C-alpha positions as CSV (number, residue, x, y, z in Angstrom):
1,X,56.1,121.6,107.9
2,X,59.5,120.4,108.8
3,X,61.1,117.0,109.4
4,X,63.5,118.4,112.0
5,X,63.0,117.0,115.5
6,X,63.2,119.4,118.5
7,X,66.5,119.6,120.3
8,X,66.1,117.5,123.5
9,X,67.9,120.2,125.4
10,X,65.5,122.9,124.2
11,X,68.2,124.6,122.1
12,X,65.9,126.4,119.5
13,X,68.8,128.3,117.8
14,X,70.9,125.1,117.1
15,X,74.1,126.7,118.3
16,X,75.4,123.7,120.2
17,X,77.9,122.7,117.6
18,X,79.3,126.1,116.5
19,X,82.8,126.9,115.4
20,X,85.2,128.2,118.0
21,X,85.4,131.7,116.4
22,X,81.6,132.1,116.2
23,X,81.3,134.5,119.1
24,X,84.2,136.7,117.9
25,X,82.5,137.0,114.5
26,X,79.1,137.6,116.1
27,X,80.4,140.3,118.4
28,X,82.1,142.0,115.5
29,X,78.7,142.6,114.0
30,X,77.0,143.9,117.2
31,X,76.6,147.6,117.9
32,X,79.1,149.2,120.3
33,X,76.8,151.1,122.7
34,X,77.9,154.6,123.7
35,X,77.7,155.2,127.4
36,X,75.1,157.9,126.8
37,X,72.6,155.3,125.7
38,X,72.4,154.3,129.4
39,X,71.9,157.8,130.7
40,X,68.0,157.7,130.8
41,X,68.2,154.3,132.5
42,X,70.6,155.5,135.1
43,X,68.7,158.7,135.7
44,X,65.5,156.8,136.3
45,X,67.3,154.4,138.8
46,X,69.1,157.1,140.8
47,X,67.7,155.8,144.1
48,X,68.2,152.1,143.6
49,X,71.2,150.6,141.8
50,X,71.3,147.2,143.4
51,X,70.1,144.9,140.6
52,X,69.6,145.3,136.8
53,X,68.0,142.8,134.6
54,X,69.3,142.3,131.0
55,X,66.7,140.3,129.1
56,X,67.7,138.5,125.9
57,X,71.3,139.5,126.4
58,X,72.7,137.4,123.6
59,X,76.5,138.0,123.5
60,X,76.2,140.5,126.4
61,X,76.7,143.7,124.5
62,X,75.2,145.8,127.4
63,X,76.6,143.9,130.4
64,X,79.8,145.8,130.6
65,X,78.1,149.1,131.0
66,X,75.4,147.7,133.3
67,X,78.0,146.2,135.7
68,X,79.7,149.6,136.0
69,X,76.5,151.1,137.5
70,X,74.7,148.3,139.3
71,X,75.8,146.1,142.2
72,X,74.4,143.0,140.4
73,X,73.3,142.2,136.9
74,X,71.0,139.3,136.2
75,X,71.3,138.1,132.6
76,X,68.5,136.1,131.0
77,X,68.4,134.5,127.6
78,X,66.5,131.5,126.1
79,X,69.6,130.2,124.3
80,X,71.8,128.0,126.5
81,X,74.8,128.7,124.3
82,X,74.6,132.4,125.1
83,X,74.4,131.6,128.8
84,X,77.6,129.5,128.5
85,X,79.4,132.2,126.6
86,X,78.6,134.8,129.3
87,X,79.7,132.5,132.1
88,X,83.1,132.1,130.5
């Protein structure tokens, strides 16, 4: 059991007071996806490339590739800090 109280904003990852270089360091540890990883997805969606959904996008590692092939990409994550990062 823990004595920590839940964050009133629902921030379960406690990233609200992070250092300014956090995302740079985080992204440096993330994989760099080759464009070929998206080939099966793009082949499957040959007839409809209007909207893609990126669930738990984190630091948006896949968004760059998805936005090249879909008219709109909806990004979803349960961490408000990730959402703010992607909006900037």
